[in-house]
VORO-423843 format. One record per residue: residue number from 1; residue in one letter; z, x, y of N, C-alpha, C in turn. Coordinates in steps of 0.02 Angstrom, whole numbers, always signed. Layout:
N
 pos code   n.pz   n.px   n.py  ca.pz  ca.px  ca.py   c.pz   c.px   c.py
 NUM    A      Z      X      Y      Z      X      Y      Z      X      Y
...
***
This chain:
288
 pos code   n.pz   n.px   n.py  ca.pz  ca.px  ca.py   c.pz   c.px   c.py
   1    M     -2    +40    -61     +0     +0     -3     -2    +44    +63
   2    Q    -43    +27   +110    -50    +65   +173    -20    +25   +229
   3    M    +16    +54   +270    +48    +21   +327    +30    +56   +393
   4    R    +27    +20   +446    +15    +49   +510    +52    +10   +562
   5    T    +99    +36   +596   +144     +2   +644   +139    +31   +713
   6    V   +136    -14   +764   +132    +11   +832   +194    -28   +867
   7    I   +233    +15   +899   +289    -13   +935   +283     +4  +1012
   8    P   +258    -45  +1055   +253    -30  +1125   +323    -15  +1156
   9    I   +326    +28  +1202   +383    +46  +1238   +383    +17  +1308
  10    F   +424    -30  +1317   +427    -68  +1386   +488    -37  +1418
  11    T   +480    -12  +1479   +531    +28  +1512   +563    -13  +1563
  12    S   +635     -2  +1563   +676    -23  +1621   +693    +44  +1656
  13    L   +675    +44  +1719   +674   +107  +1753   +736   +120  +1796
  14    I   +752   +181  +1802   +809   +205  +1844   +778   +253  +1890
  15    M   +789   +249  +1958   +763   +299  +2004   +803   +361  +2000
  16    L   +770   +420  +2005   +808   +482  +2001   +819   +514  +2070
  17    N   +867   +558  +2071   +886   +591  +2134   +830   +640  +2160
  18    G   +820   +638  +2226   +773   +681  +2256   +805   +707  +2320
  19    C   +765   +727  +2367   +791   +750  +2431   +783   +701  +2484
  20    G   +810   +713  +2542   +802   +674  +2603   +839   +609  +2607
  21    G   +894   +607  +2569   +940   +549  +2573   +913   +485  +2541
  22    E   +867   +492  +2493   +841   +435  +2457   +888   +410  +2404
  23    S   +897   +341  +2400   +945   +315  +2356   +919   +320  +2280
  24    A   +970   +318  +2236   +953   +318  +2164   +998   +275  +2130
  25    K   +971   +220  +2091  +1012   +176  +2055  +1021   +202  +1983
  26    I  +1083   +213  +1969  +1105   +237  +1905  +1157   +184  +1872
  27    Q  +1134   +141  +1829  +1176    +86  +1800  +1215    +48  +1855
  28    E  +1180    +18  +1893  +1207    -27  +1952  +1244    +10  +2004
  29    S  +1249    +76  +1996  +1278   +117  +2053  +1225   +148  +2094
  30    V  +1239   +172  +2156  +1193   +205  +2197  +1220   +277  +2212
  31    R  +1174   +327  +2203  +1188   +394  +2218  +1141   +423  +2268
  32    Y  +1162   +466  +2310  +1122   +497  +2362  +1110   +569  +2347
  33    A  +1053   +593  +2359  +1036   +662  +2341  +1024   +706  +2406
  34    Q  +1042   +767  +2403  +1027   +815  +2451   +968   +858  +2430
  35    P   +934   +888  +2479   +883   +932  +2458   +908   +990  +2414
  36    L   +871  +1008  +2358   +893  +1059  +2313   +842  +1112  +2314
  37    H   +865  +1175  +2316   +824  +1236  +2320   +848  +1286  +2267
  38    S   +799  +1317  +2233   +819  +1373  +2190   +759  +1417  +2177
  39    S   +771  +1475  +2150   +718  +1519  +2121   +711  +1500  +2049
  40    L   +656  +1522  +2017   +650  +1510  +1948   +698  +1554  +1906
  41    T   +741  +1524  +1869   +794  +1566  +1834   +796  +1542  +1763
  42    Q   +826  +1583  +1721   +836  +1574  +1650   +911  +1580  +1637
  43    S   +947  +1529  +1610  +1017  +1535  +1598  +1036  +1487  +1547
  44    Q  +1102  +1476  +1533  +1121  +1428  +1487  +1104  +1354  +1506
  45    S  +1084  +1347  +1565  +1062  +1284  +1589   +986  +1272  +1581
  46    G   +953  +1328  +1558   +883  +1320  +1546   +841  +1345  +1604
  47    T   +779  +1337  +1603   +730  +1358  +1656   +739  +1309  +1713
  48    Q   +743  +1332  +1774   +750  +1292  +1834   +687  +1300  +1875
  49    P   +664  +1242  +1911   +605  +1250  +1954   +620  +1278  +2020
  50    Q   +571  +1302  +2048   +573  +1330  +2118   +574  +1272  +2167
  51    G   +606  +1286  +2223   +603  +1236  +2283   +643  +1172  +2266
  52    E   +616  +1119  +2299   +650  +1055  +2293   +639  +1024  +2225
  53    K   +690   +994  +2200   +690   +965  +2131   +711   +893  +2125
  54    W   +687   +862  +2071   +717   +799  +2049   +769   +818  +1999
  55    S   +821   +779  +2000   +872   +784  +1948   +874   +725  +1898
  56    V   +866   +739  +1835   +864   +689  +1784   +930   +692  +1747
  57    S   +972   +639  +1747  +1035   +642  +1719  +1036   +585  +1661
  58    G  +1083   +602  +1610  +1090   +556  +1557  +1145   +577  +1510
  59    Q  +1153   +543  +1453  +1209   +559  +1407  +1180   +556  +1336
  60    V  +1202   +594  +1289  +1181   +597  +1221  +1238   +578  +1177
  61    F  +1228   +530  +1130  +1274   +510  +1083  +1247   +515  +1010
  62    D  +1292   +516   +960  +1269   +508   +892  +1273   +435   +867
  63    A  +1261   +423   +806  +1257   +349   +783  +1321   +318   +784
  64    S  +1377   +353   +784  +1443   +326   +789  +1468   +315   +858
  65    G  +1427   +336   +907  +1445   +330   +976  +1485   +389  +1005
  66    Q  +1491   +441   +969  +1524   +503   +994  +1475   +549  +1031
  67    P  +1498   +578  +1087  +1454   +622  +1120  +1429   +682  +1082
  68    V  +1368   +700  +1099  +1337   +760  +1062  +1333   +815  +1116
  69    A  +1365   +871  +1099  +1358   +931  +1143  +1306   +980  +1117
  70    Q  +1278  +1012  +1166  +1224  +1066  +1154  +1160  +1035  +1128
  71    A  +1145   +969  +1139  +1081   +944  +1126  +1035   +969  +1177
  72    K   +971   +985  +1157   +921  +1015  +1206   +881   +960  +1234
  73    I   +876   +955  +1300   +839   +908  +1334   +778   +950  +1367
  74    Y   +718   +928  +1347   +655   +973  +1358   +600   +933  +1383
  75    V   +571   +959  +1435   +511   +929  +1467   +459   +985  +1479
  76    Q   +398   +973  +1458   +343  +1021  +1469   +297   +991  +1523
  77    L   +285  +1029  +1577   +242  +1014  +1626   +193  +1064  +1638
  78    G   +124  +1054  +1619    +78  +1104  +1624    +95  +1168  +1580
  79    E    +99  +1226  +1612   +117  +1287  +1576   +192  +1301  +1577
  80    H   +228  +1259  +1610   +303  +1275  +1616   +346  +1227  +1576
  81    N   +398  +1253  +1548   +445  +1215  +1505   +511  +1215  +1541
  82    Y   +537  +1153  +1551   +601  +1143  +1583   +648  +1115  +1533
  83    Y   +710  +1141  +1530   +762  +1118  +1483   +828  +1130  +1504
  84    T   +873  +1095  +1474   +946  +1100  +1485   +980  +1080  +1421
  85    H  +1045  +1086  +1417  +1082  +1066  +1358  +1139  +1018  +1383
  86    S  +1155   +975  +1337  +1214   +924  +1354  +1279   +962  +1350
  87    Q  +1326   +938  +1388  +1392   +964  +1387  +1439   +935  +1333
  88    T  +1503   +952  +1332  +1546   +929  +1279  +1554   +849  +1276
  89    D  +1545   +821  +1339  +1547   +750  +1344  +1482   +713  +1335
  90    G  +1430   +752  +1316  +1362   +730  +1304  +1320   +719  +1366
  91    R  +1347   +731  +1420  +1309   +723  +1484  +1264   +786  +1498
  92    Y  +1209   +771  +1530  +1163   +825  +1549  +1132   +809  +1613
  93    T  +1107   +864  +1648  +1064   +858  +1708  +1008   +906  +1703
  94    L   +948   +880  +1705   +886   +918  +1698   +849   +918  +1766
  95    Y   +835   +974  +1790   +797   +979  +1853   +726   +990  +1842
  96    L   +682   +951  +1878   +609   +956  +1873   +582   +963  +1943
  97    P   +524   +997  +1956   +500  +1010  +2020   +478   +947  +2054
  98    R   +492   +941  +2120   +470   +886  +2158   +392   +896  +2174
  99    E   +376   +956  +2191   +300   +971  +2209   +264   +986  +2146
 100    Y   +247   +930  +2113   +209   +934  +2054   +165   +868  +2050
 101    D   +103   +876  +2031    +53   +819  +2029    +69   +780  +1959
 102    Y   +117   +736  +1963   +142   +702  +1903    +87   +648  +1881
 103    P    +80   +638  +1816    +48   +579  +1791    +92   +523  +1796
 104    D    +69   +461  +1786   +112   +401  +1791   +164   +398  +1738
 105    H   +148   +426  +1678   +198   +423  +1625   +207   +495  +1596
 106    I   +270   +517  +1587   +289   +583  +1566   +339   +575  +1508
 107    A   +334   +619  +1463   +378   +621  +1403   +411   +691  +1392
 108    G   +470   +689  +1367   +502   +746  +1344   +539   +732  +1284
 109    T   +583   +779  +1258   +618   +774  +1196   +692   +786  +1207
 110    V   +731   +749  +1169   +803   +768  +1159   +812   +788  +1085
 111    W   +831   +849  +1076   +829   +880  +1013   +899   +913   +997
 112    M   +921   +903   +933   +980   +933   +906   +973   +948   +830
 113    E   +992  +1006   +808   +986  +1021   +737  +1026   +967   +699
 114    G   +991   +943   +644  +1027   +896   +600  +1016   +825   +618
 115    Y   +973   +813   +672   +963   +746   +699   +886   +733   +704
 116    Q   +865   +673   +704   +797   +660   +724   +784   +666   +796
 117    P   +732   +697   +816   +714   +708   +888   +708   +636   +919
 118    E   +726   +633   +980   +719   +568  +1016   +678   +581  +1077
 119    I   +636   +535  +1101   +589   +544  +1159   +628   +530  +1220
 120    L   +610   +569  +1272   +636   +558  +1339   +577   +533  +1382
 121    L   +583   +473  +1407   +530   +442  +1444   +544   +439  +1518
 122    L   +495   +461  +1556   +494   +463  +1629   +436   +427  +1654
 123    S   +439   +400  +1718   +380   +371  +1751   +379   +397  +1822
 124    Y   +320   +404  +1851   +313   +420  +1920   +275   +364  +1952
 125    Q   +314   +332  +2002   +281   +278  +2038   +307   +281  +2111
 126    N   +257   +265  +2156   +273   +264  +2227   +309   +330  +2253
 127    Q   +287   +382  +2225   +316   +451  +2246   +386   +459  +2223
 128    H   +407   +423  +2175   +474   +431  +2148   +471   +438  +2071
 129    L   +518   +480  +2046   +525   +490  +1971   +579   +446  +1944
 130    Y   +561   +411  +1893   +607   +362  +1863   +622   +386  +1786
 131    I   +680   +370  +1763   +699   +380  +1696   +708   +310  +1662
 132    D   +675   +302  +1600   +682   +245  +1564   +756   +233  +1543
 133    Q   +780   +166  +1546   +851   +152  +1529   +871   +177  +1462
 134    H   +823   +171  +1412   +839   +196  +1344   +849   +270  +1343
 135    S   +811   +308  +1385   +817   +383  +1385   +880   +404  +1425
 136    H   +904   +361  +1473   +965   +375  +1505  +1027   +384  +1458
 137    L  +1029   +341  +1413  +1082   +344  +1360  +1052   +350  +1294
 138    V  +1049   +410  +1263  +1010   +426  +1203  +1057   +430  +1143
 139    Q  +1037   +395  +1089  +1076   +394  +1026  +1031   +431   +974
 140    L  +1058   +486   +948  +1023   +525   +898  +1043   +503   +825
 141    K   +992   +494   +785  +1002   +475   +714  +1004   +534   +669
 142    P  +1048   +539   +620  +1050   +592   +576   +990   +598   +532
 143    L   +968   +657   +514   +910   +665   +465   +924   +643   +397
 144    T   +984   +628   +377   +997   +606   +311   +971   +539   +295
 145    E   +949   +499   +342   +927   +436   +326   +861   +431   +284
 146    A   +829   +488   +283   +767   +488   +244   +748   +561   +234
 147    H   +700   +574   +186   +684   +644   +174   +625   +664   +219
 148    V   +644   +711   +264   +597   +733   +312   +561   +799   +282
 149    V   +491   +794   +280   +460   +853   +252   +427   +897   +304
 150    F   +415   +872   +367   +392   +914   +419   +417   +875   +484
 151    Q   +423   +915   +538   +445   +891   +601   +417   +932   +658
 152    Q   +382   +904   +702   +355   +938   +762   +393   +902   +821
 153    G   +446   +933   +847   +488   +898   +892   +478   +916   +965
 154    L   +486   +978   +988   +495   +995  +1059   +433   +990  +1094
 155    H   +375  +1015  +1071   +317  +1027  +1109   +265   +967  +1106
 156    L   +238   +949  +1162   +181   +901  +1168   +123   +932  +1135
 157    I    +82   +891  +1098    +22   +905  +1074    -34   +870  +1108
 158    H    -79   +907  +1136   -135   +875  +1173   -200   +895  +1139
 159    L   -230   +846  +1108   -294   +854  +1076   -350   +829  +1122
 160    G   -405   +870  +1125   -462   +848  +1168   -480   +900  +1213
 161    D   -507   +878  +1274   -523   +927  +1325   -488   +910  +1390
 162    D   -508   +934  +1447   -469   +926  +1509   -502   +873  +1556
 163    S   -544   +828  +1528   -583   +781  +1571   -535   +729  +1601
 164    L   -477   +717  +1582   -430   +664  +1607   -379   +690  +1651
 165    M   -380   +753  +1669   -324   +782  +1702   -314   +759  +1773
 166    K   -366   +731  +1804   -368   +716  +1871   -350   +639  +1889
 167    N   -350   +599  +1839   -336   +527  +1848   -263   +512  +1833
 168    P   -225   +488  +1883   -151   +479  +1871   -136   +431  +1813
 169    E   -174   +380  +1802   -164   +332  +1749   -179   +361  +1680
 170    T   -221   +405  +1675   -235   +439  +1607   -224   +512  +1603
 171    R   -195   +538  +1661   -184   +615  +1667   -139   +636  +1602
 172    I   -163   +688  +1575   -124   +720  +1519    -76   +770  +1548
 173    Q    -19   +777  +1515    +38   +816  +1541    +27   +890  +1532
 174    T    -11   +910  +1481    -14   +982  +1463    -93   +998  +1453
 175    A   -111  +1060  +1456   -177  +1079  +1443   -198  +1065  +1368
 176    P   -263  +1052  +1356   -283  +1043  +1284   -270  +1103  +1237
 177    Q   -249  +1089  +1178   -234  +1141  +1131   -284  +1143  +1073
 178    G   -330  +1101  +1069   -382  +1101  +1018   -404  +1030  +1000
 179    L   -436  +1024   +943   -462   +954   +921   -428   +932   +858
 180    V   -392   +974   +822   -358   +953   +764   -287   +978   +762
 181    W   -239   +935   +741   -167   +955   +726   -158   +947   +652
 182    S   -124   +992   +618   -111   +985   +552    -40  +1011   +533
 183    D    -13   +986   +479    +49  +1006   +448    +48   +989   +377
 184    G    +95  +1004   +339    +95   +986   +270   +156  +1006   +228
 185    F   +159   +992   +168   +217  +1013   +121   +194  +1012    +49
 186    Q   +235  +1041     +9   +223  +1042    -63   +256   +983    -98
 187    Y   +218   +943   -139   +245   +885   -174   +274   +909   -237
 188    T   +333   +934   -240   +366   +960   -293   +384   +903   -344
 189    Q   +405   +925   -406   +422   +876   -455   +482   +839   -434
 190    A   +533   +867   -401   +590   +834   -379   +570   +777   -327
 191    L   +524   +795   -284   +502   +744   -233   +462   +686   -264
 192    Q   +420   +706   -317   +380   +655   -346   +425   +603   -386
 193    K   +478   +629   -414   +523   +581   -451   +557   +530   -402
 194    Q   +565   +552   -339   +607   +509   -291   +562   +470   -244
 195    Y   +500   +496   -229   +461   +466   -174   +387   +458   -191
 196    N   +359   +405   -171   +288   +391   -184   +252   +371   -122
 197    Q   +280   +380    -61   +245   +360     -1   +259   +409    +55
 198    L   +212   +425    +95   +222   +471   +152   +212   +432   +217
 199    C   +260   +434   +265   +246   +399   +326   +254   +449   +380
 200    I   +201   +449   +429   +202   +497   +482   +220   +457   +549
 201    Q   +274   +474   +580   +296   +439   +642   +278   +484   +700
 202    L   +258   +455   +756   +246   +495   +813   +244   +446   +874
 203    Y   +253   +475   +933   +240   +443   +998   +171   +464  +1024
 204    G   +129   +419  +1042    +65   +434  +1066    +50   +407  +1136
 205    K     +5   +444  +1174    -16   +420  +1239    -91   +433  +1243
 206    G   -127   +382  +1268   -197   +392  +1279   -240   +383  +1213
 207    I   -213   +354  +1157   -249   +347  +1099   -282   +273  +1099
 208    Q   -353   +272  +1091   -389   +213  +1096   -437   +212  +1039
 209    S   -412   +215   +974   -454   +226   +919   -490   +163   +896
 210    Q   -468   +101   +917   -502    +41   +897   -569    +28   +930
 211    Y   -585    +71   +980   -647    +63  +1015   -696   +115   +989
 212    A   -732   +149  +1033   -787   +198  +1014   -754   +263   +992
 213    N   -688   +281  +1014   -664   +344   +998   -647   +358   +922
 214    Q   -616   +311   +895   -600   +315   +821   -563   +381   +807
 215    D   -509   +396   +839   -469   +455   +823   -437   +438   +754
 216    K   -429   +490   +708   -406   +476   +643   -351   +523   +619
 217    I   -311   +491   +573   -255   +525   +540   -267   +525   +467
 218    S   -258   +580   +431   -279   +582   +359   -226   +624   +325
 219    I   -219   +609   +257   -187   +656   +215   -237   +678   +158
 220    S   -226   +736   +130   -273   +761    +79   -237   +817    +43
 221    R   -269   +834    -16   -245   +888    -57   -279   +950    -23
 222    K   -238   +998     -6   -260  +1058    +30   -321  +1090     -7
 223    N   -371  +1102    +32   -431  +1140     +8   -470  +1098    -44
 224    D   -454  +1029    -45   -493   +984    -91   -500   +914    -60
 225    L   -553   +912    -21   -562   +845    +16   -586   +789    -25
 226    R   -597   +801    -90   -614   +744   -135   -556   +696   -139
 227    L   -495   +720   -129   -434   +677   -127   -413   +675    -53
 228    S   -430   +624    -19   -418   +615    +52   -410   +543    +70
 229    I   -358   +524   +108   -348   +458   +132   -347   +455   +206
 230    T   -387   +414   +238   -393   +412   +313   -379   +347   +341
 231    Q   -346   +346   +399   -337   +284   +438   -352   +303   +510
 232    L   -370   +251   +547   -380   +256   +624   -306   +264   +653
 233    L   -301   +304   +704   -240   +311   +734   -228   +243   +775
 234    S   -166   +222   +777   -146   +158   +810   -155   +172   +887
 235    D   -179   +120   +920   -187   +126   +993   -125   +130  +1028
 236    S   -120   +170  +1082    -67   +167  +1134    -88   +119  +1190
 237    P    -38    +99  +1233    -58    +56  +1286   -109    +85  +1333
 238    S   -156    +42  +1356   -208    +59  +1402   -181    +83  +1471
 239    S   -117    +63  +1486    -86    +84  +1550    -70   +161  +1551
 240    G    -77   +193  +1495    -59   +262  +1492    +14   +275  +1472
 241    A    +47   +221  +1454   +120   +230  +1429   +119   +258  +1358
 242    Y   +175   +278  +1337   +184   +302  +1266   +198   +241  +1220
 243    S   +181   +250  +1157   +199   +200  +1108   +222   +239  +1044
 244    A   +270   +205  +1006   +291   +232   +943   +245   +206   +886
 245    N   +211   +249   +850   +169   +233   +799   +191   +259   +729
 246    E   +179   +222   +677   +192   +246   +611   +136   +231   +564
 247    H   +113   +282   +526    +58   +277   +476    +85   +294   +408
 248    C    +79   +254   +359   +107   +263   +290    +48   +268   +242
 249    F    +57   +314   +194     +3   +329   +148    +36   +329    +75
 250    P     +0   +305    +22    +26   +306    -45    +11   +373    -74
 251    L    +57   +398   -115    +53   +462   -146    +34   +463   -220
 252    R    +17   +406   -246    +10   +396   -319    -46   +438   -347
 253    H    -94   +460   -304   -150   +500   -333   -137   +573   -332
 254    F    -84   +594   -300    -65   +666   -295    -23   +688   -354
 255    Q    -32   +751   -376     +1   +777   -435    +61   +823   -413
 256    V   +103   +839   -461   +160   +887   -450   +133   +952   -423
 257    N   +161   +978   -374   +148  +1041   -338    +84  +1043   -296
 258    D    +54   +985   -290     -4   +981   -241    +28   +997   -169
 259    H    -12  +1034   -136     +4  +1043    -61    -34   +988    -23
 260    I     +4   +940     +6    -22   +885    +41    -25   +905   +113
 261    Q    -84   +898   +139    -99   +919   +212   -109   +856   +253
 262    V    -79   +851   +312    -88   +797   +360   -129   +822   +415
 263    Q   -179   +787   +437   -224   +805   +493   -229   +747   +542
 264    I   -226   +762   +606   -243   +713   +664   -299   +743   +697
 265    K   -354   +710   +709   -412   +730   +744   -435   +693   +800
 266    S   -451   +728   +852   -483   +699   +912   -561   +684   +894
 267    H   -581   +625   +911   -647   +603   +895   -695   +630   +943
 268    T   -751   +660   +921   -801   +688   +964   -861   +640   +966
 269    L   -881   +621  +1024   -937   +576  +1036   -989   +613  +1080
 270    D  -1047   +630  +1050  -1096   +679  +1080  -1058   +744  +1093
 271    T  -1052   +762  +1162  -1016   +826  +1172   -944   +813  +1202
 272    D   -927   +749  +1207   -864   +731  +1242   -810   +720  +1187
 273    Q   -750   +751  +1201   -693   +743  +1157   -647   +693  +1182
 274    D   -616   +650  +1138   -565   +605  +1162   -501   +641  +1176
 275    N   -460   +622  +1223   -404   +651  +1243   -342   +605  +1231
 276    F   -293   +635  +1202   -229   +599  +1192   -173   +650  +1180
 277    E   -109   +627  +1190    -52   +667  +1178     -5   +641  +1124
 278    M    +26   +686  +1088    +75   +660  +1039   +138   +702  +1047
 279    L   +196   +671  +1024   +259   +702  +1033   +304   +675   +975
 280    N   +349   +718   +952   +398   +698   +896   +363   +674   +834
 281    I   +318   +714   +810   +284   +703   +745   +329   +717   +687
 282    V   +344   +668   +646   +387   +676   +592   +358   +647   +527
 283    G   +357   +688   +475   +337   +665   +407   +395   +642   +366
 284    V   +396   +584   +341   +452   +558   +303   +429   +527   +235
 285    L   +464   +550   +181   +448   +522   +115   +491   +461   +100
 286    R   +461   +414    +71   +495   +351    +49   +477   +330    -17
 287    K   +518   +283    -47   +507   +253   -106   +483   +179   -100
 288    I   +426   +159   -129   +403    +91   -118   +396    +59   -190
***
């Protein structure tokens, strides 16, 4: 049985702190920001932007509601990576540059060893940077809920070319990295006894596979394309927002110790490549 699920992400937005006395609504409270200036530095607080900054604040909890310390909060903008870590009470403040040509929708990652990575959603509207309500209070789930065979957590994956970089509604957050993303795992005897389905979970932006683009996700036996199962990638919202997607594949045709390879491809139409971004790609084995 093959399954494909799309979960749209509808955001409730919180305005973030900037400079010049602009107000910021944080959970029904109002905070005021002063101009912030710094040089590019590297410290326990992570990489800091130059000049005036936005401050992104939130708190990280585990599934039982306890604060998570030392979680990494990470955002990639172009060639620069900005990150910080949560404190003992789970609170964090991440600084991002004000003088940056932001797309309408931005994503980062909240990551901690032993937990599933969680997406950090931001929006840029009317010259203000906003954080999604869900991202303001992040709950991390333990990895023990399912068998994870691969995980691409921190870094954004941009497949395609740079043709969309100038349009705010479709602008991609990072430079293109190629046309194909792949990962995989060995289907051992122990895994075959317990699991017979592979599900790939990801957050996507700019995916429009149901039209002419037809971007694809597939699993195959490595170096043997005679055994290959392909699906169209689930569309993300046309607004340029991110959506949570899941693609599930049966494993009944694979043998013990097969190396199962997962590939996600940008569709090429004539000489034009489709552009989309992915984040938090996780491969999970299940029993059906």
